[in-house]
Structures are given as structure tokens and as C-alpha cells.
BANUZA-56873 format. One line per 3 residues: number of its first residue (from 1); their letters; for each residue y, x, z of C-alpha. Coordinates in steps of 0.02 Angstrom, whole numbers. Each point is the difference from the previous one (the first is absolute). Layout:
<atoms>
NUM> a> Y X Z | ...
</atoms>
This chain:
<atoms>
1> xxx> 267 -33 -100 | 170 81 -48 | 75 111 144
4> xxx> 154 -8 -51 | 20 -190 30 | -90 -5 147
7> xxx> 121 149 84 | 147 -119 -68 | -74 -150 94
10> xxx> -24 103 136 | 181 73 3 | 54 -191 -22
13> xxx> -45 -19 175 | 88 152 86 | 60 173 -69
16> xxx> -117 129 19 | -50 186 -25 | -136 70 -115
19> xxx> -119 39 143 | 25 -189 58 | -31 -71 -137
22> xxx> -166 101 -40 | -59 -63 165 | 42 -175 -43
25> xxx> -82 14 -150 | -172 57 60 | -5 -105 139
28> xxx> 2 -164 -83 | -48 39 -179 | -74 190 -10
31> xxx> -125 3 127 | -123 39 -123 | 99 101 -101
34> xxx> 152 63 86 | 150 76 -72 | 31 181 -45
37> xxx> 186 64 52 | 27 52 -174 | -38 -182 -60
40> xxx> 130 -50 134 | 153 110 -56 | -31 -1 -175
43> xxx> 10 -203 -13 | 132 17 128 | 91 121 -116
46> xxx> -39 -139 -151 | 60 -136 85 | 174 90 31
49> xxx> 1 60 -173 | 0 -178 -45 | 124 -73 120
52> xxx> -120 -101 109 | 25 83 149 | 142 131 81
55> xxx> -6 144 124 | 54 -122 176 | 30 165 89
58> xxx> -59 177 42 | -37 84 169 | -50 196 10
61> xxx> -168 46 38 | -102 147 33 | -22 11 -189
64> xxx> 64 -87 -132 | 138 -137 50 | -72 -181 23
67> xxx> 64 -130 -124 | -13 -188 67 | -15 -129 -152
70> xxx> 64 -177 -46 | -27 -101 -112 | 142 -61 -109
73> xxx> 57 -155 -83 | -87 43 -172 | -162 50 103
76> xxx> 2 -169 90 | 12 -82 -173 | -155 107 -70
79> xxx> -111 -33 147 | 32 -192 -6 | -33 7 -189
82> xxx> -154 85 42 | -55 -115 129 | 32 -141 -102
85> xxx> -113 67 -149 | -169 -52 21 | -144 125 4
88> xxx> -98 15 -171 | -180 -50 55 | -123 140 -39
91> xxx> -150 -95 -82 | -106 169 -12 | -61 -32 -182
94> xxx> -34 181 -43 | -67 51 175 | -71 163 15
97> xxx> -166 -64 105 | -16 -126 -155 | 24 165 -116
100> xxx> -144 86 79 | -128 -133 -9 | 31 -37 -192
103> xxx> -15 192 -25 | -164 8 119 | -65 -141 -107
106> xxx> 31 94 -164 | -70 174 57 | -139 -100 85
109> xxx> 20 67 176 | -22 -126 150 | 150 -115 -2
112> xxx> -80 -82 145 | 20 161 94 | 183 -12 -30
115> xxx> 26 -173 50 | -105 30 156 | 89 170 51
118> xxx> 175 -101 -26 | -75 -141 95 | -49 114 156
121> xxx> 190 79 -12 | 74 -174 2 | -69 -55 162
124> xxx> 18 183 63 | 190 -16 -19 | -6 -198 60
127> xxx> -84 62 155 | 149 126 37 | 130 -135 -50
130> xxx> -87 -130 110 | 4 124 127 | 177 56 -21
133> xxx> 53 -189 -8 | -74 -27 176 | 84 146 75
136> xxx> 154 -14 -80 | 169 -115 31 | 44 -147 -129
139> xxx> 71 109 -127 | -156 120 -16 | -107 -171 7
142> xxx> 111 -79 -133 | -24 152 -127 | -183 25 60
145> xxx> -23 -197 -61 | 75 43 -170 | -114 143 -28
148> xxx> -152 -99 70 | 31 -131 -129 | 10 120 -134
151> xxx> -159 81 41 | -96 -173 20 | 55 -33 -165
154> xxx> -57 154 -64 | -175 -49 85 | -8 -138 -85
157> xxx> 31 72 -157 | -129 148 31 | -142 -161 40
160> xxx> 66 -73 -148 | -41 146 -112 | -159 47 77
163> xxx> -63 -171 -38 | 63 12 -186 | -31 197 -31
166> xxx> -166 -39 -132 | 116 -124 -94 | 146 132 12
169> xxx> -110 133 -71 | -55 -100 -146 | 188 -24 -42
172> xxx> 33 183 28 | -132 71 -103 | 12 -120 -147
</atoms>
């Protein structure tokens, strides 16, 4: 996800200070990976440099001056273009897990154990996400559903690969 594009979208709804942008981002999108303040201000600097935002006001503070940022017309156009552009689906054709299974087979290690360990980790995370979904508000429920559906697809692949492990071993070792 592009932090800059998200900031533009947040600024389109109302001008904000860097701290407020960070808080809005973290609450809506960064629950598992909150932004560092360095990311916030380097992103704002880049958006300013490209003319996508402007300083809308400055207030004195206990430390450095607080700058309020607003989106420019060019920024509105940029975020509109980004929103209209479809995201490239990620087919995971060369996943790390697939590579581990193939390498385990090539080196005659127990590939089934790798799949079992991964299945256990997926199920653990699914339980955690299900609890988060039950405890969360509507937005947390939606993002948890997204993650859960991806994990379910991964589990189907794990089961299919486990069932085909002997066949894969024959192909990989030939």
C-alpha cells in the first residue's frame, strides 16, 4: 500500500497535521504495522516536493512549528487516478513456502513437516484474526475477513500439496 496515496486520500477529506495523519493511518490501516514518525515526515516532504500537498498553516509549538497540510488540485487528481487503477492480483507463483517444500524434497528433508508446521501457524493466526473480528468494529471485521479468506486459500493449497507430495517429489528429483 502506498503511504503517500493514503495520505492524499486522508488529506482530501480535511487538512491535517503530520501527527494526526499518522494517527488516522494507524487506526484505519496500520493496526499491525504502525507508521514510524520518520516515514510520516519523509512522505509528507516528498508529497510537498511533487506539489501534491501544501502547507496550509503553521502553529508555534513547544518544539518545532506544527505544520498543517492540505491536498492540492494535483494531489486530488493523483489520488483519483490511484483509486481508479485496479491493483494487480498477486498470484504467488513463486512463494517462499513453495520454495521451502521443493528444497526440502531436493535435500531429502521431511517436506511434510514443513507443511504441517505451516498449517499450524496458519490455524493459529486464523484463530487470532477470528477473535479480533469478534472484538472489533465493522472496519476491523472487514479487514480480518480479507486476511482470513487469504489464509483459507493458503490452507487449501497446503492440503493439496500434502496430498500430492509424493508426486511432487518424483517431479522435483527427476
